PATORSE-454007 format. One record per residue (C-alpha): residue number from 1; z, y, x; residue in three letters. Coordinates in Angstrom, 1 decimal. Each point is the difference from the previous one (the first is absolute). Layout:
BEGIN
[NUM, [Z, Y, X], "ALA"],
...
This chain:
BEGIN
[1, [-50.9, 153.4, 194.3], "UNK"],
[2, [1.3, 3.0, -1.9], "UNK"],
[3, [3.5, 1.3, 0.6], "UNK"],
[4, [2.4, -1.5, -2.5], "UNK"],
[5, [3.1, 2.0, 0.9], "UNK"],
[6, [0.5, 3.8, 0.6], "UNK"],
[7, [0.9, -0.4, 3.8], "UNK"],
[8, [-3.2, -2.1, 0.5], "UNK"],
[9, [-2.0, 2.8, -1.7], "UNK"],
[10, [1.6, 2.6, 2.2], "UNK"],
[11, [-0.8, -2.1, 3.1], "UNK"],
[12, [-3.7, -0.5, -1.1], "UNK"],
[13, [-0.4, 3.8, -0.8], "UNK"],
[14, [1.3, 0.9, 3.3], "UNK"],
[15, [-2.3, -2.4, 1.8], "UNK"],
[16, [-3.0, 1.2, -2.0], "UNK"],
[17, [0.6, 3.8, 0.0], "UNK"],
[18, [2.2, 0.5, 3.2], "UNK"],
[19, [0.0, 3.7, 0.7], "UNK"],
[20, [-1.2, 1.2, -3.4], "UNK"],
[21, [2.5, 2.0, -2.1], "UNK"],
[22, [2.3, -2.2, -2.2], "UNK"],
[23, [2.7, 2.6, -1.0], "UNK"],
[24, [0.4, 3.7, -0.1], "UNK"],
[25, [3.4, 1.7, -0.3], "UNK"],
[26, [0.8, 3.7, 0.1], "UNK"],
[27, [2.6, 1.1, 2.5], "UNK"],
[28, [1.1, 3.5, 0.2], "UNK"],
[29, [-3.3, 1.0, -1.8], "UNK"],
[30, [-2.2, -1.9, 2.3], "UNK"],
[31, [-1.7, -3.3, -0.9], "UNK"],
[32, [0.8, -2.9, 2.4], "UNK"],
[33, [-2.5, -2.8, 0.1], "UNK"],
[34, [1.0, -3.7, 0.6], "UNK"],
[35, [-2.7, -2.5, 0.9], "UNK"],
[36, [-0.1, -3.5, -1.3], "UNK"],
[37, [0.9, -1.3, 3.5], "UNK"],
[38, [3.1, 2.4, 0.2], "UNK"],
[39, [0.9, -1.0, -3.6], "UNK"],
[40, [0.0, -3.7, 1.1], "UNK"],
[41, [2.0, 0.7, 3.1], "UNK"],
[42, [2.7, 1.9, -1.8], "UNK"],
[43, [0.3, -2.8, -2.5], "UNK"],
[44, [0.1, -2.6, 2.8], "UNK"],
[45, [2.8, 2.0, 1.9], "UNK"],
[46, [2.1, 0.4, -3.2], "UNK"],
[47, [-0.4, -3.6, -1.0], "UNK"],
[48, [0.9, -1.4, 3.4], "UNK"],
[49, [2.9, 2.4, 0.2], "UNK"],
[50, [1.4, -1.4, -3.3], "UNK"],
[51, [-0.5, -3.6, 1.3], "UNK"],
[52, [1.9, 1.0, 3.2], "UNK"],
[53, [2.8, 1.2, -2.2], "UNK"],
[54, [0.1, -3.4, -1.7], "UNK"],
[55, [-2.1, 0.5, -3.2], "UNK"],
[56, [-1.1, -3.4, -1.4], "UNK"],
[57, [-2.4, -1.3, -2.6], "UNK"],
[58, [0.9, 0.7, -3.5], "UNK"],
[59, [2.6, 2.7, 0.8], "UNK"],
[60, [-0.2, 3.6, -1.4], "UNK"],
[61, [-0.3, 3.4, 1.5], "UNK"],
[62, [0.4, 3.1, -2.3], "UNK"],
[63, [-2.0, 3.2, 0.6], "UNK"],
[64, [1.5, 3.3, -1.3], "UNK"],
[65, [-2.5, 2.7, 0.6], "UNK"],
[66, [-2.8, 2.2, -1.4], "UNK"],
[67, [-3.5, -1.2, 0.8], "UNK"],
[68, [-0.9, 0.4, 3.7], "UNK"],
[69, [-1.5, -2.0, 2.8], "UNK"],
[70, [3.2, -1.7, 0.9], "UNK"],
[71, [0.3, -1.3, -3.5], "UNK"],
[72, [-3.4, -1.8, 0.4], "UNK"],
[73, [0.9, -1.2, 3.6], "UNK"],
[74, [3.4, -1.4, -1.3], "UNK"],
[75, [-1.4, -1.6, -3.0], "UNK"],
[76, [-2.8, -2.0, 1.8], "UNK"],
[77, [2.4, -0.7, 2.9], "UNK"],
[78, [2.5, -1.6, -2.3], "UNK"],
[79, [-2.8, -2.1, -1.7], "UNK"],
[80, [-1.4, -1.1, 3.4], "UNK"],
[81, [3.5, -1.5, 0.7], "UNK"],
[82, [-0.3, -1.8, -3.3], "UNK"],
[83, [2.9, 2.1, -1.4], "UNK"],
[84, [0.0, 2.1, -3.2], "UNK"],
[85, [-0.2, 3.7, -0.4], "UNK"],
[86, [2.4, 1.6, -2.5], "UNK"],
[87, [-1.0, 3.6, -1.0], "UNK"],
[88, [2.8, 2.3, -1.0], "UNK"],
[89, [-0.8, 3.2, -1.9], "UNK"],
[90, [0.8, 3.0, 2.4], "UNK"],
[91, [1.5, 1.8, -3.1], "UNK"],
[92, [2.6, -2.7, -0.5], "UNK"],
[93, [3.7, 0.9, 0.3], "UNK"],
[94, [2.3, -1.9, 2.4], "UNK"],
[95, [1.2, -2.4, -2.8], "UNK"],
[96, [-3.5, -1.1, -0.9], "UNK"],
[97, [-0.9, -0.3, 3.7], "UNK"],
[98, [3.1, -2.3, 0.4], "UNK"],
[99, [-1.0, -2.1, -3.0], "UNK"],
[100, [-3.6, -0.7, 1.3], "UNK"],
[101, [0.8, -0.5, 3.6], "UNK"],
[102, [3.1, -2.0, -0.9], "UNK"],
[103, [-1.7, -2.2, -2.7], "UNK"],
[104, [-3.0, -0.7, 2.2], "UNK"],
[105, [2.3, -0.9, 2.8], "UNK"],
[106, [-2.2, 2.2, 2.4], "UNK"],
[107, [1.1, -0.4, 3.7], "UNK"],
[108, [-1.8, 3.1, 0.9], "UNK"],
[109, [-1.0, 3.3, -1.6], "UNK"],
[110, [-2.6, 2.6, 1.2], "UNK"],
[111, [0.9, 3.5, -1.1], "UNK"],
[112, [-1.9, 3.3, 0.3], "UNK"],
[113, [2.5, 2.5, 1.3], "UNK"],
[114, [3.6, 1.2, 0.1], "UNK"],
[115, [0.3, 0.4, -3.8], "UNK"],
[116, [-1.0, -3.7, -0.7], "UNK"],
[117, [2.0, -1.3, 2.8], "UNK"],
[118, [3.1, 1.8, -1.4], "UNK"],
[119, [-0.5, -1.8, -3.3], "UNK"],
[120, [0.0, -3.3, 1.7], "UNK"],
[121, [2.9, 0.8, 2.3], "UNK"],
[122, [2.1, 1.0, -3.0], "UNK"],
[123, [-0.2, -3.5, -1.5], "UNK"],
[124, [-0.5, -2.0, 3.2], "UNK"],
[125, [3.5, -1.4, -0.2], "UNK"],
[126, [-1.0, -1.8, -3.2], "UNK"],
[127, [-3.1, -1.5, 1.5], "UNK"],
[128, [1.1, -3.1, 1.8], "UNK"],
[129, [-3.6, -1.1, 0.9], "UNK"],
[130, [-1.1, 3.3, 1.4], "UNK"],
[131, [-0.4, 0.0, 3.8], "UNK"],
[132, [-2.1, 3.0, 1.0], "UNK"],
[133, [-1.0, 3.3, -1.5], "UNK"],
[134, [-3.3, 0.9, 1.6], "UNK"],
[135, [-0.7, 3.8, -0.2], "UNK"],
[136, [-3.6, 1.5, 0.1], "UNK"],
[137, [1.1, 3.6, 0.7], "UNK"],
[138, [3.3, 0.4, 1.9], "UNK"],
[139, [0.1, 3.7, -0.3], "UNK"],
[140, [3.6, 1.2, -0.5], "UNK"],
[141, [1.6, -3.4, 0.9], "UNK"],
[142, [0.7, 0.4, 3.7], "UNK"],
[143, [3.7, -0.1, -0.7], "UNK"],
[144, [0.1, -3.0, -2.3], "UNK"],
[145, [1.9, -2.9, 1.5], "UNK"],
[146, [-0.6, -2.8, -2.4], "UNK"],
[147, [-1.1, -3.3, 1.8], "UNK"],
[148, [-2.1, -0.7, -3.0], "UNK"],
[149, [-2.5, 2.7, 0.9], "UNK"],
[150, [-3.1, -0.2, 2.2], "UNK"],
[151, [-3.2, 1.9, 0.1], "UNK"],
[152, [-3.4, -1.2, -1.2], "UNK"],
[153, [-1.4, 0.9, 3.4], "UNK"],
[154, [2.6, -2.1, 1.6], "UNK"],
[155, [-0.9, -3.0, -2.1], "UNK"],
[156, [-3.6, 0.4, 1.0], "UNK"],
[157, [1.0, 0.2, 3.6], "UNK"],
[158, [1.9, -3.4, -0.3], "UNK"],
[159, [-3.1, -1.4, -1.6], "UNK"],
[160, [-2.4, 1.3, 2.7], "UNK"],
[161, [2.3, -1.6, 2.7], "UNK"],
[162, [0.1, -3.3, -1.9], "UNK"],
[163, [-3.9, 0.1, -0.3], "UNK"],
[164, [-0.2, 0.4, 3.8], "UNK"],
[165, [2.1, -3.1, 0.5], "UNK"],
[166, [-1.8, -2.0, -2.8], "UNK"],
[167, [-3.5, 1.4, -0.2], "UNK"],
[168, [-1.3, -2.7, -2.5], "UNK"],
[169, [3.0, -0.1, -2.3], "UNK"],
[170, [-1.0, 2.6, -2.6], "UNK"],
[171, [-3.5, -1.4, -0.4], "UNK"],
[172, [1.5, -3.4, -0.5], "UNK"],
[173, [2.4, 1.4, -2.6], "UNK"],
[174, [-2.9, 1.6, -2.0], "UNK"],
[175, [-1.9, -3.3, 0.2], "UNK"],
[176, [3.0, -1.7, -1.6], "UNK"],
[177, [0.2, 2.3, -3.0], "UNK"],
[178, [-1.0, -1.7, -3.2], "UNK"],
[179, [-1.2, 1.4, -3.4], "UNK"],
[180, [3.0, -1.7, -1.6], "UNK"],
[181, [2.5, 1.8, 2.2], "UNK"],
[182, [2.3, 2.4, -2.1], "UNK"],
[183, [-1.2, 3.5, 1.3], "UNK"],
[184, [1.9, 2.6, -2.1], "UNK"],
[185, [3.2, 0.1, -2.2], "UNK"],
[186, [-0.5, 2.7, -2.6], "UNK"],
[187, [3.0, 1.4, -2.0], "UNK"],
[188, [-1.0, 1.3, -3.4], "UNK"],
[189, [1.9, 3.1, -1.2], "UNK"],
[190, [2.2, -1.4, -2.7], "UNK"],
[191, [0.9, 2.1, -3.0], "UNK"],
[192, [2.5, -2.4, -1.7], "UNK"],
[193, [1.4, -1.6, 3.1], "UNK"],
[194, [-0.2, -0.4, 3.8], "UNK"],
[195, [-3.5, -0.2, 1.5], "UNK"],
[196, [-1.6, -3.3, 0.1], "UNK"],
[197, [-1.9, -1.4, 3.0], "UNK"],
[198, [-3.4, -1.5, -0.2], "UNK"],
[199, [-1.5, -1.8, 3.0], "UNK"],
[200, [-3.9, 0.3, 0.7], "UNK"],
[201, [-1.7, -2.3, 2.5], "UNK"],
[202, [-3.1, 1.0, 2.1], "UNK"],
[203, [-2.2, -1.9, -2.6], "UNK"],
[204, [1.5, 2.0, -2.8], "UNK"],
[205, [-1.1, 3.2, 1.6], "UNK"],
């Protein structure tokens, strides 16, 4: 039976291609390779980390970042939990970030670095649904004291621990994903008013 959701497709590709290269990303001028198996394991750990933090089916998680491997891990991790990914343009100013994160009622947001975290922290007091800001690159943030902040690596560690306690859970989660599940909430850039959100299911994609 062919995969009918993106998480199922990732699972199948990881099973089929294993150690073959799935992703390449340049770090400090050197290309880093990520295998299909590693890709799957990162997604699993992030997804189970979110579940451990309380993410539930149908809820939303925003991502405020340039394209990188963590964007992909986060996106598929969110969908594996049958929640929805909300992409936020990294060029958006704090007020637009506030609108999208607030309007979508996102409980969590993944941000790339200090610059993006600062945008969210600036408006966090007006985002009653927001519980955690998950930062991919914590450089320059050692002295930040907000209880909203946690690292992306820390989220993965939580998920890895949860997987050790529940080794079959993630596979069962993927098996339960359905093509009719809402997968992403996309906000169009409005020129005459606030951005409008459009929901796409796995079947739509």
